C-alpha positions in Angstrom: -143.6 -94.9 24.0 -141.7 -97.3 22.2 -139.5 -96.5 18.9 -142.0 -98.7 17.0 -144.9 -96.4 17.8 -146.9 -94.7 15.3 -144.3 -91.7 15.5 -142.0 -94.0 13.1 -144.0 -95.4 10.2 -142.6 -98.5 8.8 -140.3 -98.8 11.8 -137.9 -102.1 11.9 -134.5 -103.4 12.7 -132.5 -104.8 15.3 -131.8 -103.1 19.1 -129.5 -105.3 21.2 -129.9 -105.1 24.8 -129.3 -102.6 26.3 -129.9 -100.0 23.2 -133.6 -99.5 23.7 -133.1 -95.8 24.5 -131.5 -95.3 20.8 -134.7 -96.5 19.5 -136.6 -93.8 21.6 -134.2 -91.2 20.3 -135.0 -92.1 17.0 -138.5 -91.9 17.5 -138.4 -88.5 19.0 -136.6 -87.3 15.8 -139.9 -88.5 14.0 -142.2 -87.1 16.3 -140.5 -83.9 16.2 -141.1 -83.9 12.4 -137.4 -83.8 11.8 -137.3 -86.8 9.6 -138.9 -88.4 6.2 -137.1 -91.6 6.2 -133.8 -92.6 7.9 -131.7 -95.4 9.2 -129.4 -95.9 12.0 -126.8 -98.6 12.5 -123.7 -99.3 15.0 -120.9 -102.1 15.2 -119.2 -103.0 18.4 -116.0 -105.6 18.7 -117.4 -106.9 14.9 -121.3 -107.5 16.3 -123.9 -105.4 15.1 -125.5 -104.0 18.1 -127.9 -101.4 16.2 -129.6 -101.6 12.9 -132.8 -99.6 12.8 -134.9 -97.9 10.2 -138.1 -96.2 9.4 -140.2 -93.5 7.6 -140.6 -93.1 3.7 -138.3 -92.8 0.5 -140.5 -90.7 -1.5 -142.5 -87.2 -1.1 -145.8 -88.5 -1.2 -145.0 -91.1 1.6 -146.2 -94.0 -0.1 -143.0 -96.3 -0.3 -141.5 -97.3 3.0 -137.7 -97.2 3.7 -136.6 -100.8 4.2 -133.6 -102.5 4.5 -132.8 -102.2 1.0 -133.0 -98.5 0.8 -130.0 -96.2 0.0 -129.5 -92.7 0.1 -126.8 -90.3 -0.8 -124.2 -89.7 1.8 -122.5 -86.7 0.4 -119.3 -86.2 2.3 -119.6 -89.0 4.8 -118.0 -90.9 2.0 -114.7 -89.1 2.6 -114.4 -91.7 5.6 -114.9 -94.6 3.2 -112.2 -93.1 0.9 -109.9 -92.7 4.2 -110.6 -96.3 4.8 -109.4 -97.4 0.8 -106.2 -95.2 1.6 -105.4 -96.8 4.6 -105.9 -100.3 2.9 -103.5 -99.4 0.4 -101.1 -98.2 2.9 -101.4 -101.4 5.0 -100.7 -103.3 1.8 -97.7 -101.4 1.5 -98.7 -99.7 -2.1 -99.0 -96.3 -0.7 -97.3 -94.3 2.1 -99.1 -91.3 4.0 -95.8 -89.2 4.2 -94.6 -89.6 0.4 -95.6 -86.9 -1.9 -98.8 -87.4 -4.1 -96.3 -86.8 -7.1 -94.4 -90.0 -6.3 -97.3 -92.0 -7.3 -99.0 -89.5 -9.8 -95.9 -87.8 -11.4 -98.1 -85.3 -13.4 -99.7 -84.1 -9.9 -96.4 -82.2 -9.3 -97.1 -79.2 -11.8 -97.8 -76.0 -10.4 -95.7 -76.2 -7.4 -97.1 -79.3 -5.8 -94.2 -81.7 -6.0 -93.9 -82.0 -2.2 -97.3 -82.1 -1.2 -97.7 -85.2 0.8 -100.8 -87.9 0.5 -101.5 -87.3 4.5 -101.4 -83.4 3.5 -104.1 -83.9 1.1 -106.3 -86.3 2.9 -106.0 -83.3 5.7 -107.2 -80.7 3.5 -103.8 -79.0 3.5 -103.1 -78.9 -0.3 -104.5 -75.4 -0.9 -106.9 -77.3 -3.7 -110.3 -76.4 -2.2 -111.6 -75.8 -5.8 -110.8 -74.5 -8.9 -110.5 -71.0 -9.8 -111.1 -71.1 -13.4 -114.7 -71.3 -14.9 -115.8 -74.8 -16.4 -119.0 -76.5 -17.4 -120.2 -77.9 -14.0 -121.0 -81.1 -15.9 -117.3 -81.5 -16.4 -117.2 -83.2 -12.9 -118.6 -86.2 -14.2 -115.6 -86.5 -16.5 -112.8 -88.6 -14.5 -109.9 -88.0 -16.9 -111.0 -84.2 -17.3 -111.1 -83.4 -13.8 -107.7 -85.3 -12.8 -105.9 -83.4 -15.5 -107.0 -80.4 -14.2 -106.1 -81.2 -10.7 -102.7 -82.1 -12.2 -101.9 -79.0 -13.6 -103.5 -76.6 -11.0 -101.7 -74.2 -8.7 -102.7 -74.3 -4.9 -105.0 -71.5 -3.6 -102.5 -71.1 -0.5 -99.3 -72.5 0.6 -99.6 -76.1 1.0 -99.2 -77.3 4.4 -99.8 -73.8 6.2 -103.5 -74.4 7.2 -106.5 -76.6 6.4 -109.3 -75.7 4.2 -111.8 -78.1 3.5 -111.7 -79.7 -0.2 -115.3 -80.6 -1.1 -114.9 -82.5 -4.4 -111.1 -82.3 -5.2 -109.7 -84.4 -2.7 -111.8 -87.4 -3.5 -110.4 -87.3 -7.1 -107.0 -87.2 -5.6 -107.8 -90.2 -3.4 -109.5 -92.1 -6.0 -106.6 -91.4 -8.5 -104.0 -92.8 -6.0 -105.8 -95.9 -5.3 -106.5 -96.5 -8.9 -102.7 -95.9 -9.7 -101.3 -98.5 -7.4 -104.2 -101.3 -7.5 -105.5 -100.5 -11.4 -109.2 -100.4 -10.1 -111.3 -97.5 -9.5 -112.5 -96.7 -6.1 -116.1 -97.9 -7.0 -114.7 -101.2 -8.1 -112.7 -101.5 -4.8 -115.8 -100.7 -2.9 -117.8 -103.3 -4.6 -114.9 -106.0 -3.8 -115.7 -105.3 -0.2 -119.5 -104.7 -0.3 -120.6 -107.6 -2.5 -119.3 -110.6 -0.7 -120.7 -109.1 2.6 -124.2 -108.0 1.5 -123.5 -104.5 2.3 -125.2 -101.6 0.3 -122.7 -99.0 -0.4 -121.8 -97.6 -3.7 -119.6 -95.0 -5.7 -121.2 -95.1 -8.9 -124.7 -96.7 -9.3 -126.0 -99.2 -11.9 -129.7 -99.1 -12.9 -130.7 -101.5 -10.8 -129.5 -99.9 -7.7 -130.7 -96.5 -8.7 -134.5 -98.0 -8.2 -133.7 -98.3 -4.4 -132.2 -94.9 -3.8 -134.3 -92.6 -1.6 -135.6 -89.2 -2.9 -133.7 -86.5 -0.9 -135.5 -83.1 -0.1 -133.2 -80.3 0.1 -132.5 -78.3 3.0 -134.8 -75.3 3.8 -131.7 -73.0 3.5 -128.1 -73.0 2.5 -125.4 -73.9 5.1 -123.7 -71.1 7.2 -120.1 -70.8 5.9 -119.3 -68.0 8.3 -117.2 -64.9 7.2 -116.7 -65.2 3.4 -113.3 -65.6 1.6 -112.2 -66.4 -1.8 -111.5 -70.0 -0.8 -114.9 -70.7 0.4 -116.4 -69.2 -2.8 -114.2 -71.4 -5.0 -115.1 -74.6 -2.8 -119.0 -74.1 -2.6 -120.3 -71.1 -4.4 -119.0 -70.8 -8.0 -121.5 -72.2 -10.3 -118.8 -75.0 -11.1 -118.0 -75.6 -7.6 -120.1 -78.8 -7.9 -121.6 -81.0 -10.6 -124.6 -79.3 -12.3 -126.6 -79.6 -15.5 -126.7 -83.2 -15.5 -129.4 -85.8 -15.3 -130.2 -87.4 -11.9 -129.2 -90.8 -13.3 -126.1 -89.5 -14.9 -125.0 -88.1 -11.4 -125.7 -91.3 -9.5 -123.9 -93.2 -12.0 -120.8 -91.2 -11.9 -117.9 -91.9 -9.4 -117.4 -88.7 -7.5 -115.9 -90.1 -4.4 -115.7 -87.3 -2.2 -119.6 -86.5 -2.3 -121.6 -89.0 -4.4 -121.8 -92.3 -2.6 -125.1 -94.1 -1.8 -125.4 -96.2 1.2 -127.4 -97.7 4.1 -126.4 -97.0 7.7 -125.4 -100.5 8.1 -123.2 -100.6 5.1 -121.5 -97.4 6.0 -120.8 -98.5 9.9 -119.5 -101.6 8.5 -117.1 -100.7 5.9 -115.0 -98.3 8.3 -115.0 -100.9 11.2 -111.6 -102.0 10.9 -110.5 -98.5 11.8 -111.9 -99.1 15.4 -111.9 -103.1 15.5 -108.0 -103.5 15.6 -108.0 -103.8 11.8 -110.6 -106.6 11.7 -113.7 -106.2 9.6 -117.1 -107.1 10.8 -116.4 -110.9 9.7 -113.3 -110.9 11.8 -110.9 -110.9 8.7 -108.0 -108.6 9.4 -107.5 -106.2 6.6 -105.6 -103.2 8.1 -102.4 -103.4 10.1 -102.3 -101.5 13.4 -99.2 -99.4 11.8 -101.6 -97.8 9.1 -104.5 -97.4 11.7 -102.1 -95.1 13.7 -101.0 -93.1 10.7 -104.7 -92.8 9.3 -105.7 -91.3 12.6 -102.8 -89.3 13.6 -103.4 -85.4 14.0 -102.2 -84.0 10.8 -103.3 -80.3 11.3 -105.4 -78.3 13.6 -106.6 -75.0 13.7 -109.1 -72.7 12.2 -110.4 -74.1 8.8 -110.0 -71.7 5.9 -113.3 -73.0 4.2 -115.4 -74.6 7.1 -116.3 -72.2 9.9 -114.8 -74.3 12.6 -111.5 -74.9 14.5 -110.7 -78.4 13.1 -108.3 -81.1 13.9 -107.9 -83.4 10.8 -106.3 -87.0 10.5 -105.7 -88.5 7.1 -109.3 -88.1 5.8 -111.5 -87.6 9.0 -112.0 -85.0 11.6 -110.8 -85.7 15.0 -113.9 -85.2 17.4 -112.6 -81.9 19.3 -116.0 -80.3 18.6 -118.0 -83.4 20.0 -119.9 -83.2 16.5 -119.5 -87.3 16.8 -120.5 -88.0 20.2 -119.2 -87.3 23.6 -115.5 -89.1 23.3 -113.1 -86.6 22.2 -110.8 -89.4 21.3 -113.3 -90.4 18.6 -113.1 -89.4 14.8 -115.7 -89.1 12.2 -117.1 -87.2 8.8 -120.4 -85.5 8.0 -122.1 -85.4 4.8 -124.4 -82.6 3.3 -127.7 -82.7 4.6 -127.1 -84.5 7.8 -125.4 -88.0 7.6 -122.5 -88.9 9.5 -120.1 -91.6 10.7 -118.4 -92.1 13.7 -115.2 -94.0 14.3 -114.2 -94.9 17.8 -111.3 -97.1 18.5 -111.2 -96.9 22.3 -114.7 -98.4 22.5 -114.1 -100.6 19.2 -117.4 -99.0 17.8 -118.4 -97.4 14.7 -121.9 -95.7 14.1 -123.6 -94.4 10.9 -126.7 -92.3 10.4 -128.2 -91.7 6.9 -131.4 -90.0 6.1 -133.3 -88.4 3.1 -134.7 -84.9 4.7 -131.8 -83.0 4.3 -130.9 -80.1 7.1 -128.7 -77.1 6.8 -126.1 -78.3 9.1 -122.5 -78.8 7.7 -121.5 -81.0 10.7 -123.3 -81.9 14.0 -126.5 -82.1 12.9 -129.0 -82.3 16.0 -130.8 -85.4 14.8 -127.6 -87.4 14.4 -125.9 -85.9 17.6 -129.2 -87.2 19.3 -128.9 -90.6 18.2 -125.2 -90.8 18.9 -125.5 -89.6 22.3 -128.4 -91.8 23.2 -126.0 -94.7 22.2 -123.3 -93.7 24.2 -125.3 -93.4 27.3 -126.2 -97.2 26.7 -122.6 -98.2 26.5 
């Protein structure tokens, strides 16, 4: 059966030769009732080799998933922030091994003067969440949150271990790029996406909200493993994530680590310079190799204090030691709550992205994404 058979309503897109089996894997996910709507895309050597989509954007299955559809990619957006930091490093305005406080002096309070940018991006800063209770709607107030981050004390000794920072790492990365460029993460992303017709946003306007997919919540909570206080502050406190706000207010807010909206094509495209010798999909060199090397260098490896995995972190993305991002252990990636993911593979000059709306409880390595990524690698 073809991927455009009845198993995939509204199926459309591009599959370059010889990637037909990727479409078959896409259809299989639909046949197994694992999808409502989804898109999957890949670029190799600057060329789009896959860009397929299908299904519906709404609960009633009345409106098709189209090329204009975007969905929240949650923590897959951390790979985008990794790229923005790498671009600032490439431009000479940030340095991975310099302290965050060198660019944001207030950050040095609470014993944080020596925490480097690379340590923060690899989740070694001891800042997985806030101890102190706060209204959960506070996450929409950038100045309030960055002041709280600057004043807080680490939850563990910085540099001693990684412990995933679900929300705070995005504000730190966003504040850093804003201080050295004068522009927010959302504005910097628009400068990249708008000229290249890419649908990826950090902070949505009203027009783009209208093409955002409904996302059914997962059937159960993710498995965080053996509980500890760090996991509670990161995920389980009433104030661990934005709440008590309208859907429109949340979508409009810039929350870089967990609130980007994208198509699969745009997500795979924006990080492509990491895998394409610094060149974007239009052939323009936007990253120096030295910045790529520093961004992808292993910064810490071990049992994460928050996520229930042994992880190897680069400066913003996971190294693929657990094969969550395809068969190449030398690839990199990030996953988002509910199932989205992005893969960066410099060895194969390849980037891949999966965006969907039917959320699952997998923290990373969603079987739908793994099935698609593995099918693509089988075709290489």
